FIKOLKE-147913 format. One record per atom (N, C-alpha, C): x, y, z; atom name. Coordinates in steps of 0.05 Angstrom, whole numbers, plus 5000, padded with zeros to 4 digits. Example, Ala and Ser with C-alpha at 12.3 -4.5 7.8 and 13.67 -1.06 7.14 Angstrom:
BEGIN
<<5264,4886,5156>,'N'>
<<5246,4910,5156>,'CA'>
<<5264,4934,5156>,'C'>
<<5257,4955,5142>,'N'>
<<5273,4979,5143>,'CA'>
<<5258,5001,5157>,'C'>
//
This chain:
BEGIN
<<8474,6598,8491>,'N'>
<<8448,6590,8483>,'CA'>
<<8438,6569,8503>,'C'>
<<8416,6574,8515>,'N'>
<<8405,6556,8535>,'CA'>
<<8382,6540,8522>,'C'>
<<8383,6514,8526>,'N'>
<<8361,6497,8515>,'CA'>
<<8343,6489,8538>,'C'>
<<8318,6491,8533>,'N'>
<<8298,6483,8553>,'CA'>
<<8292,6453,8551>,'C'>
<<8291,6440,8574>,'N'>
<<8285,6412,8574>,'CA'>
<<8255,6408,8571>,'C'>
<<8247,6387,8557>,'N'>
<<8219,6381,8555>,'CA'>
<<8207,6372,8582>,'C'>
<<8223,6357,8597>,'N'>
<<8215,6348,8624>,'CA'>
<<8237,6356,8643>,'C'>
<<8229,6369,8665>,'N'>
<<8248,6376,8686>,'CA'>
<<8254,6351,8702>,'C'>
<<8276,6351,8717>,'N'>
<<8282,6327,8734>,'CA'>
<<8261,6322,8754>,'C'>
<<8249,6343,8766>,'N'>
<<8228,6339,8786>,'CA'>
<<8203,6326,8772>,'C'>
<<8197,6334,8748>,'N'>
<<8174,6322,8734>,'CA'>
<<8179,6293,8728>,'C'>
<<8204,6286,8722>,'N'>
<<8211,6258,8717>,'CA'>
<<8207,6241,8742>,'C'>
<<8215,6252,8765>,'N'>
<<8211,6238,8791>,'CA'>
<<8181,6234,8796>,'C'>
<<8165,6255,8792>,'N'>
<<8136,6253,8795>,'CA'>
<<8124,6232,8776>,'C'>
<<8133,6232,8751>,'N'>
<<8123,6212,8732>,'CA'>
<<8131,6184,8741>,'C'>
<<8155,6180,8750>,'N'>
<<8164,6153,8759>,'CA'>
<<8148,6144,8783>,'C'>
<<8144,6161,8802>,'N'>
<<8128,6154,8826>,'CA'>
<<8099,6148,8818>,'C'>
<<8088,6165,8800>,'N'>
<<8061,6160,8791>,'CA'>
<<8058,6133,8777>,'C'>
<<8078,6128,8760>,'N'>
<<8078,6102,8745>,'CA'>
<<8078,6079,8765>,'C'>
<<8096,6080,8785>,'N'>
<<8098,6058,8804>,'CA'>
<<8072,6055,8820>,'C'>
<<8060,6077,8828>,'N'>
<<8035,6077,8844>,'CA'>
<<8012,6065,8828>,'C'>
<<8010,6075,8803>,'N'>
<<7988,6065,8786>,'CA'>
<<7992,6036,8778>,'C'>
<<8017,6028,8773>,'N'>
<<8023,6000,8767>,'CA'>
<<8016,5982,8790>,'C'>
<<8023,5990,8814>,'N'>
<<8016,5974,8838>,'CA'>
<<7985,5972,8840>,'C'>
<<7971,5994,8836>,'N'>
<<7942,5993,8838>,'CA'>
<<7929,5975,8817>,'C'>
<<7939,5977,8793>,'N'>
<<7929,5959,8771>,'CA'>
<<7935,5930,8778>,'C'>
<<7959,5925,8788>,'N'>
<<7966,5898,8795>,'CA'>
<<7948,5887,8817>,'C'>
<<7941,5904,8836>,'N'>
<<7923,5895,8858>,'CA'>
<<7895,5890,8846>,'C'>
<<7886,5906,8827>,'N'>
<<7860,5900,8815>,'CA'>
<<7860,5874,8800>,'C'>
<<7882,5869,8785>,'N'>
<<7884,5843,8770>,'CA'>
<<7886,5820,8790>,'C'>
<<7901,5824,8811>,'N'>
<<7905,5802,8831>,'CA'>
<<7878,5796,8844>,'C'>
<<7863,5816,8852>,'N'>
<<7838,5811,8865>,'CA'>
<<7818,5797,8846>,'C'>
<<7818,5805,8821>,'N'>
<<7801,5792,8802>,'CA'>
<<7809,5763,8797>,'C'>
<<7835,5759,8796>,'N'>
<<7845,5731,8792>,'CA'>
<<7839,5713,8816>,'C'>
<<7842,5724,8839>,'N'>
<<7839,5707,8863>,'CA'>
<<7810,5702,8870>,'C'>
<<7791,5718,8861>,'N'>
<<7763,5713,8866>,'CA'>
<<7751,5694,8845>,'C'>
<<7766,5689,8824>,'N'>
<<7757,5670,8804>,'CA'>
<<7766,5642,8813>,'C'>
<<7750,5622,8806>,'N'>
<<7758,5594,8813>,'CA'>
<<7782,5586,8796>,'C'>
<<7805,5583,8809>,'N'>
<<7829,5574,8795>,'CA'>
<<7838,5548,8808>,'C'>
<<7843,5528,8792>,'N'>
<<7851,5502,8802>,'CA'>
<<7880,5500,8808>,'C'>
<<7897,5515,8793>,'N'>
<<7926,5512,8796>,'CA'>
<<7939,5535,8811>,'C'>
<<7924,5555,8820>,'N'>
<<7935,5577,8836>,'CA'>
<<7921,5579,8863>,'C'>
<<7938,5578,8884>,'N'>
<<7927,5581,8911>,'CA'>
<<7923,5611,8917>,'C'>
<<7908,5617,8937>,'N'>
<<7901,5645,8944>,'CA'>
<<7926,5660,8952>,'C'>
<<7946,5647,8965>,'N'>
<<7971,5661,8973>,'CA'>
<<7994,5655,8955>,'C'>
<<7989,5650,8930>,'N'>
<<8009,5642,8910>,'CA'>
<<8027,5666,8903>,'C'>
<<8053,5662,8905>,'N'>
<<8072,5683,8897>,'CA'>
<<8072,5686,8866>,'C'>
<<8068,5664,8852>,'N'>
<<8066,5664,8823>,'CA'>
<<8044,5682,8814>,'C'>
<<8021,5680,8826>,'N'>
<<7998,5697,8819>,'CA'>
<<8004,5726,8825>,'C'>
<<8017,5732,8847>,'N'>
<<8024,5759,8855>,'CA'>
<<8043,5771,8834>,'C'>
<<8064,5756,8827>,'N'>
<<8083,5767,8807>,'CA'>
<<8070,5771,8780>,'C'>
<<8054,5752,8771>,'N'>
<<8040,5755,8745>,'CA'>
<<8021,5779,8746>,'C'>
<<8008,5783,8768>,'N'>
<<7990,5806,8770>,'CA'>
<<8005,5833,8769>,'C'>
<<8028,5834,8783>,'N'>
<<8044,5859,8782>,'CA'>
<<8055,5864,8754>,'C'>
<<8063,5843,8740>,'N'>
<<8073,5846,8713>,'CA'>
<<8050,5856,8695>,'C'>
<<8026,5845,8698>,'N'>
<<8003,5854,8683>,'CA'>
<<7996,5883,8689>,'C'>
<<7998,5891,8715>,'N'>
<<7993,5918,8722>,'CA'>
<<8013,5937,8710>,'C'>
<<8038,5929,8709>,'N'>
<<8059,5946,8697>,'CA'>
<<8055,5948,8667>,'C'>
<<8047,5926,8655>,'N'>
<<8041,5927,8626>,'CA'>
<<8018,5945,8619>,'C'>
<<7997,5943,8634>,'N'>
<<7973,5960,8629>,'CA'>
<<7980,5990,8633>,'C'>
<<7995,5995,8655>,'N'>
<<8002,6023,8661>,'CA'>
<<8022,6034,8640>,'C'>
<<8041,6017,8632>,'N'>
<<8060,6025,8612>,'CA'>
<<8046,6032,8586>,'C'>
<<8026,6015,8578>,'N'>
<<8011,6022,8554>,'CA'>
<<7996,6048,8557>,'C'>
<<7984,6053,8580>,'N'>
<<7969,6078,8585>,'CA'>
<<7988,6102,8583>,'C'>
<<8012,6100,8596>,'N'>
<<8031,6123,8595>,'CA'>
<<8041,6127,8567>,'C'>
<<8049,6106,8552>,'N'>
<<8059,6110,8525>,'CA'>
<<8037,6120,8506>,'C'>
<<8013,6109,8508>,'N'>
<<7991,6118,8491>,'CA'>
<<7984,6147,8498>,'C'>
<<7984,6155,8523>,'N'>
<<7979,6182,8531>,'CA'>
<<8000,6201,8520>,'C'>
<<8025,6193,8521>,'N'>
<<8047,6209,8510>,'CA'>
<<8043,6212,8480>,'C'>
<<8037,6190,8466>,'N'>
<<8034,6190,8437>,'CA'>
<<8011,6209,8429>,'C'>
<<7988,6207,8443>,'N'>
<<7965,6223,8436>,'CA'>
<<7970,6253,8441>,'C'>
<<7984,6259,8463>,'N'>
<<7988,6287,8470>,'CA'>
<<8011,6301,8454>,'C'>
<<8031,6286,8446>,'N'>
<<8054,6299,8434>,'CA'>
<<8059,6293,8405>,'C'>
<<8044,6275,8393>,'N'>
<<8048,6269,8364>,'CA'>
<<8024,6274,8348>,'C'>
//
């Protein structure tokens, strides 16, 4: 008896690469919005701002992927 996988390994690789690409893009959008705002405690080349922006991008993208999975499969 052969069981079919819901996701093939190739599809998982494509999903992972898509997730990373979209997360980076979202992080760049958050970073550009944050850096064009007047901030007193963050410099334009701040590593803290970059890391926080990438975490925010990953969170936004994670929510989009999980919500999309929930809406499509449940």
